[in-house]
N, C-alpha and C positions, 0 to 999 in steps of 0.2 A: 475446449478453448474457443475463444471468440473468433469469428471470421470478420475480416475487415469489410465495412460497408461504405467507408469514405472513398473518395476518388484519388487515393495516394498509391500510385503504381509501385509495387515492391514492398509495401508495408507488411511486415510479418508480425502479427499480434500474438505470437506464441510466447513472447516475453524473452526469447533467447537473445543473448547479447552478441555483438560483433565488433571487431576492432576498427572498422571503418564507419565513419558517420555517413549515413545515407540520406538523412533529413536534417533540417535545421533543428537545433536543440529547442525544446519547448513546443514543437509541432504537435497539434492535437489530431487524433484520429478517432473515428467512431466504428464500433463493431457490433456484432450480433449480441443478443441477450442484454440489450440496453447498455452496452459497455462504452466507456470513454477512456481513451489512452493518451499518454503524453510521452514524447521521445526525450530521453535523458542520457546523460553520461554518468556512469557509476564512479563515485569517489572511493569506493571500497568494494570488496566482493560481497554480493548479496545472495542469500539463499531463497528458495521458493517460499513465498508468503510474507517475506520481510516487509515491514512498513518503513517507508522512506519519506524524508522531507525533500521536496523538490523546490529549489530556489528559483527566482525569476530568470536567471540566466540558463536554466535547464540542466544543472547538475543535481545529482541526488546523493543524499547521505542517510545513514541509519537514523531513524527518528527516535530520539531519546528525550526524556522529559526536560532536561536542562536546556534543550534547544527551543523550548516553548516560552518565548519571551514576548514582551510587547513590541519588539522590533522585527517581528516575523511577518509583517504585512506583505502580501504578494507571494508568500510561500504557499505550497500546496502539499497534500498528502498523496502518496502513491503506494501501490501494492505490487511488489515484484512477483511475477508469475512463473519464473524459471531461474535457474542459476545464472548470475551475471557477474563476470569477473571485473575487478577494478580496472578502470580505463576503457571499458567496453561501452557501447551505445546500445540501448534497448528501449522497448516500449514498456511502461509501467501502467497498470490499471488504476483509474481514478474512481470509477463506478461501474456497476453492472451486476449481473447475476451469475452465480456459480464460480466466483473468484476465490483464489487461495489467500489465506491469511495465516500467519505464524502465531501460535498461541503457547502460553505456558500455564499449566494448571488444568483442572477439569472444567469443561464447559458443556452445557446442554443446548442442543439445537432448539431454536425458538424461545429460549429462556429470555425473560424480560428483566433479568437481574442486573443488566448493564455490563459493559466491558470498559476496560481502561487500558491505557498505554503503559507497558512495563517501564520502569524507571530507566533502565540502561540496555534495552534489548531490541527495539523494533518489533515487539511482539504484543499481542493482546494478553491481558490477564483478567480473571473474573472480577466482577463487581466494579467498584470505583477506587481500587487500590491506588494510592499515590496521588489521588485528587485529579488525575488526568482522564476524565471520563470521555469516551468516544461516543458520538451519536451518529445515526445513519448507517449502522452496521448491524445486520441480522444474520446470526449463524444458522446455516442450513444443515450442518453436520455436527454431531456430538464428538467431543474429544476428551479422552481421559489421558492427559499428558503426564506421563511419568518423567519424560525428559523435557528439554527446553526447545526442541525442534519439531514439535507436532504441528501439523497443518490441518486446518479446517476449511470448509467451503462456506462462503457467505454471500449475502446480497449487500452491496455497497450502494447507498443512495445518498449522495451529497455527504460523504463522511466528513466529520469535523470533530475537533477537540475543544473541550472547555477546560482550561487550566487556570486555577486561581481566579475564576470568574471572568476570564477573558476568552471570548470565542476566537479560535484560529481558523 
């Protein structure tokens, strides 16, 4: 897990949530392994690796393809790094190395076959399923996901989604 390198006293980049807001929502922090984090409030319970959509006010919700519309300017993508319960405040990863991402399906580390956002899941799926291709994500561990809650490690470098020809 990343160690904090910003000058934010008390910032815990383990991704664990807490019931008390310790920082302003949307606060950015930088950590080891080239990581960047954002402080959010969870609108649902998130599991390790879940992909979330962070709105400009700093709340996060599970990223599903129906949320990818032309009206999402100012929104960002985050990757939950530990269990966070609804209503808790936590740091979500925006980029870095060795980060967790939730996947469905079998994926090979280093594969250049592309990854996509699952339609209703906050998870990566192999290829470009659903037309929601994600760029800037490189899996560093292989996963043979027989279930829907398999976690892989990845390098995230400016992760972004292209849905119906519109970059988010």
